[in-house]
N, C-alpha and C positions, 0 to 999 in steps of 0.2 A: 843204829842204822846197819842194815845188812846189804852188802854189795856182792853180786854174783855174776859170773859169766863163764863162757868156755869157748875154746877154739877147736880146731881139728884134733889136736893132740893133748891139750891141757885144759883143766877146769880150775876155777878158783872161787874161794869164798873169803870175804874180808868183813869182819864185824868192827864197827867204829862207834865208840862211845864219845859223845861230845858234851863239853861243858860250855860255859860262856867264852872262855879264852883258852880252853884246853881240848885236846883230843887224844885218845888212846885207841889204837887199832891192833887187831890180831887176826890171823887167818892162815890160809895155806893155799898153795898151788899144787895140784896133783896131776900126775901123768896118767892119761887115759889108756895107754897102750898096754900090751901084755908083758913086755920085757922090761919091767921097772928097774931091775938090777943092772941093765945095760945102758941106762940113760946117761950115766957118767957125769961129766962136768957140765953144769948148767949155769948160765948167767941170766939174770932177770932184771927188769926195770918195771916198777909199778908207779905210774905217774898220775897224781891227782891234780885237782885244781890248784892246790897250794903246796902240797907235800910230794915227796918222791922217795920211794924205797928202792934200793938196788943192791945187788950183791952177786957173788959167785959161790956156788957150792960144788965141791969136788965129788962128794959121794952123797947123792940125794936119795937114791933108791926110789925115785919117782915122786918125792914129796919135798916141798920147800915151805918152811915156816916163815910167816910174815909177822913182824912186830914193828909198830911205829907209834910215835906219840910226840906231843909237844905241849909246852905250857907257855902261856902269854903269847899265843900265836893266833893267826887267822885260821879258821877251820873250813873244812870241805863242806860245800853245800850239798843237800841231798839229791839234787837233780843233775849234778855234774858227775860224769863217769870217771873211773880210773882206767887208764890205758896201760895194758900189760904187753910187754915184749919179752919173749923167752928165746934163748939161743942154746942149742944142744946138738952135739954130733953133726955139726955143719948145717943144721937146719934152723929155721926161725919161725916162731909162731907169734901172732898178734891177735888180741881180742880186748874187748872192753868189759869192765865190771860195772854194772848198773844197779841202782838202788832198787830193792825189792820190797 
């Protein structure tokens, strides 16, 4: 399953492989502006129907890698979006990743 979305300053892609009781996801959040090296410290939350990925990266250079997964778990349904919140340099961006 492929989830994509973008806000004013960031865009993201998350690929999710689902089994019966397992899921593994990977993707990235990328800064759309010109000064990628000046983004600095970024904190993010990617919240799905069941799972949540979050973290803080000190030196992102405009790219955050996402990795998630679980075994013996409930899985994300294809029509439920992931909600993304990103904070950097005193700014905040929010957008949804929807199934494509």
